[in-house]
Structures are given as structure tokens and as C-alpha cells.
C-alpha positions in Angstrom: 0.0 0.0 0.0 1.2 3.6 -0.6 2.5 5.4 2.4 0.6 8.6 3.4 2.0 8.7 6.9 2.0 12.2 8.3 -0.5 13.4 5.7 -4.0 14.8 6.5 -6.7 13.8 4.0 -10.0 15.7 4.1 -12.9 13.8 2.6 -16.0 16.0 2.1 -19.0 13.7 1.8 -17.1 11.1 3.7 -20.1 9.3 5.2 -21.5 8.4 1.8 -20.8 5.3 -0.2 -17.8 6.6 -2.3 -16.6 8.9 0.4 -16.6 6.2 3.1 -14.8 3.7 0.8 -12.2 6.4 0.1 -11.8 7.2 3.8 -11.0 3.5 4.5 -8.4 3.3 1.8 -6.7 6.6 2.8 -6.6 5.6 6.4 -5.2 2.2 5.5 -2.5 4.0 3.6 -1.4 5.9 6.7 -3.2 9.2 6.3 -5.0 11.0 9.1 -8.5 11.2 7.8 -11.1 14.0 8.3 -14.6 12.7 7.6 -16.8 15.7 6.5 -20.5 14.9 6.8 -23.7 16.9 6.4 -26.5 15.0 8.1 -24.9 11.5 8.6 -23.3 12.0 12.0 -24.1 8.5 13.2 -22.7 7.0 10.0 -19.6 9.2 10.2 -18.9 8.2 13.8 -19.5 4.5 12.9 -17.0 4.9 10.1 -14.4 6.4 12.4 -14.6 3.4 14.7 -13.9 1.2 11.6 -10.9 3.1 10.2 -7.4 1.7 10.7 -4.9 3.9 12.6 -5.8 6.6 15.0 -6.6 10.3 15.5 -9.2 10.4 12.7 -12.0 12.9 13.2 -15.5 13.6 11.9 -16.8 17.1 11.5 -20.1 18.6 10.1 -20.1 20.7 6.9 -22.8 21.9 4.5 -21.2 22.5 1.1 -24.0 24.8 0.0 -23.2 27.2 2.9 -19.9 29.0 2.6 -19.9 30.0 6.3 -20.2 26.3 7.2 -17.3 25.4 4.9 -15.2 28.1 6.5 -16.0 26.8 10.0 -15.2 23.3 8.9 -11.9 24.4 7.5 -11.0 26.2 10.7 -11.9 23.2 12.8 -9.8 20.9 10.6 -6.8 23.1 10.8 -7.2 23.7 14.5 -7.1 20.0 15.2 -4.7 18.7 12.5 -2.6 21.8 11.6 -2.5 21.0 7.9 -4.3 19.6 4.8 -2.5 17.6 2.1 -5.4 15.8 0.3 -8.9 17.1 -0.4 -11.5 14.7 -1.8 -14.8 16.3 -2.8 -17.3 13.5 -2.8 -20.4 15.4 -1.7 -23.3 16.4 -3.9 -27.0 15.8 -4.5 -29.3 15.2 -7.4 -33.0 15.0 -8.2 -33.9 12.7 -11.1 -35.8 14.5 -13.9 -36.2 12.8 -17.4 -34.2 14.7 -19.9 -37.3 15.3 -22.2 -39.3 16.8 -19.3 -38.1 20.3 -19.7 -40.8 21.8 -17.5 -40.0 19.3 -14.7 -36.5 20.6 -14.4 -37.5 23.6 -12.3 -35.3 26.6 -11.3 -35.2 25.3 -7.8 -33.9 21.9 -8.8 -31.3 23.5 -11.1 -30.1 25.8 -8.4 -29.8 23.0 -5.8 -27.9 20.7 -8.2 -25.4 23.4 -9.2 -25.0 24.6 -5.6 -24.1 21.1 -4.4 -22.1 19.8 -7.4 -20.3 23.0 -8.5 -20.5 26.0 -6.3 -20.0 24.0 -3.1 -17.0 22.2 -4.5 -15.4 25.5 -5.6 -16.1 27.0 -2.2 -14.5 24.1 -0.4 -11.4 24.3 -2.6 -11.3 28.1 -2.1 -11.4 27.6 1.6 -8.7 25.0 1.8 -6.4 26.3 -1.0 -3.9 28.2 1.3 -3.4 25.1 3.5 -3.1 22.8 0.5 -0.6 25.2 -1.2 1.4 25.3 2.1 1.7 21.5 1.9 3.7 21.8 -1.3 2.6 18.5 -2.9 -1.1 18.5 -2.3 -3.8 16.7 -4.3 -7.5 17.6 -4.9 -9.7 14.9 -6.3 -13.2 15.9 -7.4 -15.8 13.2 -7.8 -17.5 14.0 -11.1 -19.4 11.7 -13.5 -19.4 10.4 -17.1 -22.7 12.3 -17.3 -20.5 15.4 -17.8 -19.5 14.3 -21.3 -21.9 11.5 -22.3 -25.2 13.4 -21.9 -27.0 10.8 -19.9 -27.5 11.1 -16.1 -30.1 11.8 -13.5 -31.0 15.2 -15.1 -29.8 17.7 -17.6 -28.8 20.0 -14.7 -26.7 17.2 -13.2 -24.9 16.7 -16.6 -24.3 20.4 -16.8 -23.0 20.7 -13.2 -20.6 17.8 -13.6 -19.4 19.2 -17.0 -18.7 22.5 -15.1 -16.9 20.6 -12.4 -14.6 19.0 -15.0 -13.9 22.5 -16.4 -13.2 23.7 -12.9 -10.7 20.8 -12.4 -8.9 21.8 -15.6 -8.8 25.5 -14.7 -7.7 25.0 -11.1 -5.0 22.6 -12.1 -3.4 25.6 -13.9 -4.3 28.1 -11.2 -3.0 26.0 -8.2 0.1 24.5 -9.8 2.8 23.7 -9.0 2.0 23.1 -5.3 -1.4 21.4 -5.9 -2.5 18.8 -8.4 -6.3 18.7 -9.3 -8.0 15.7 -10.9 -11.6 14.5 -11.6 -12.6 10.9 -11.1 -15.7 10.2 -13.3 -17.8 7.2 -12.3 -20.6 5.7 -14.3 -23.5 4.2 -12.5 -22.3 3.1 -9.0 -24.1 0.6 -6.7 -25.0 3.2 -4.0 -28.2 4.9 -2.9 -27.0 8.2 -4.4 -29.8 8.6 -7.0 -33.3 8.5 -5.3 -35.5 5.8 -6.8 -32.8 3.9 -8.6 -33.3 0.2 -8.0 -30.8 -2.6 -7.7 -32.2 -4.1 -10.9 -31.5 -0.9 -12.8 -27.9 -0.9 -11.5 -27.4 -4.6 -12.4 -28.8 -4.0 -16.0 -26.5 -1.0 -16.4 -23.5 -3.1 -15.3 -24.4 -6.0 -17.7 -24.6 -3.5 -20.6 -21.0 -2.3 -20.1 -18.1 -3.7 -22.2 -16.6 -5.2 -19.1 -20.0 -6.4 -17.9 -19.4 -5.3 -14.3 -21.2 -3.1 -11.8 -19.1 -0.3 -10.4 -18.8 -0.4 -6.6 -17.8 2.4 -4.3 -14.4 0.6 -3.7 -13.6 0.8 -7.4 -14.0 4.6 -7.3 -12.0 4.8 -4.1 -9.2 2.8 -5.5 -9.0 5.2 -8.5 -9.0 8.2 -6.1 -6.1 6.6 -4.2 -4.2 5.9 -7.4 -4.7 9.6 -8.5 -3.3 10.7 -5.2 -0.4 8.2 -4.8 0.6 6.8 -8.2 0.1 9.6 -10.7 2.6 12.3 -9.6 2.8 14.0 -13.0 -1.0 14.0 -13.8 -3.1 17.0 -13.2 -6.2 18.6 -14.8 -7.5 15.4 -16.2 -10.7 13.3 -15.7 -10.4 9.5 -15.1 -13.5 7.4 -16.0 -14.5 4.6 -13.6 -17.3 3.0 -15.6 -16.4 -0.5 -16.9 -16.3 1.1 -20.3 -19.8 2.4 -20.3 -18.7 5.7 -21.8 -17.2 4.1 -24.9 
């Protein structure tokens, strides 16, 4: 396993499926993990008890509230003194069929962009000074193949993730050379992220991929770990994790 001893890894959305799997791998690689959660305090504390190593912490944060993000950042730095890795795994979506233009209301659009774009940017903005001070920091944004394939839970979700990939590209230039920035782009993942999506739908989607496999949170987490530890000259790119579904 790669050695992240002495590093602090902040995982926003750490109590969710992909976030929790990422926390486990980062802790197993020696990092001190900060689990950022919005409403899943019990899940976050349960995850803490399961992480290898010690001194991991869980702290609340709402990524649609910049004041909450600033308070979260201050609490992280007060306890750990540094930030070397930032994984942005938080976000929400509301499924709306793409042909239902009237169903995609202004309220849904604003919520999707606030949680999947503005909130990610605000989190990076808050942690940028600490990450730059690290000297060799890494930001990984959890995006989606919806950004470039045009299918996803809604047109707004596709647009927000496309914007996130553009942000990754732009910030990779703006924050270099001290910070690398990458996007990891899952296809359909076997989690409860999309309301109403059934296990049968996920299984069918997996069977339809070239590799005929269902993506699991651990697959995405392993890719995030690889981006952090095994791709030292890669920045500003997106990495699909979709069993070839985007081909």
C-alpha cells in the first residue's frame, strides 16, 4: 500500500458510499482522515470506529453554505494543523427525465449546481492556502461520465458535472505547482445516491458495459487513491471509472 503517513486527508461527503470507501483506503495507507459529513453524523462516527490507525476525526459541513465550509476548514486546521489531500465527494441530485423540460425547475437546477459545482469550488477556495502550504497536495473531485456523455439523472446534473470537470482543468493551472487537481468520473455506481434507482437498474447497467461489471464504491475509491499516490505527473484530467460504459 502507498504510504501517506504524516498526511492529512479531508474527505467531504465522507459518510456516503464513495466517500466512506475512500476514507477507508486513505486511512489504510497511513493518512489521518477527516470525515466531512452533512447529516450523517451516526454513519460518520461509525465509520471512524472502523478506520485503521488513529486520530481520525469527523466534522459537520454543509457545502451549500460557505460559512459552514469556513467553520469546517477552521476546525480541521485547529485539530490537525495541515491539509494535504482534499477529496470532494459530496453532492446531491434530483432525477428528472431529460425530455421533461418543465419538470426541471429553477429550484432543482439551483440545488444541483449549488451542491455539485458552487459547493466544490467554495470548499477548494477555503482549503487552498493550506493545500498550497503542503507543497505537494492533491485535490480529487468526484465527477461523473454524465459530464461528457449526456446521460444522467437530469440535464442539470450533466451540466453541473461538466462544469466541475472544467473547474478541475482550470484550477489545475491556477493552483500549480503546489497542488494537483483531478476529476474521477464514475458511471452508475451501486450506491443509494440517486433517489429511486433500483438494484435491478444498476445490475442492468453493469451488464450492458463492455466489461459487464457493476461499479462499486471501492472501485472509485481505488481510483482516487491511485490519483493521489501513483500519478505524480498527472493533473487537470478526468479519469472514468465505468467499466467502459462511456465508450
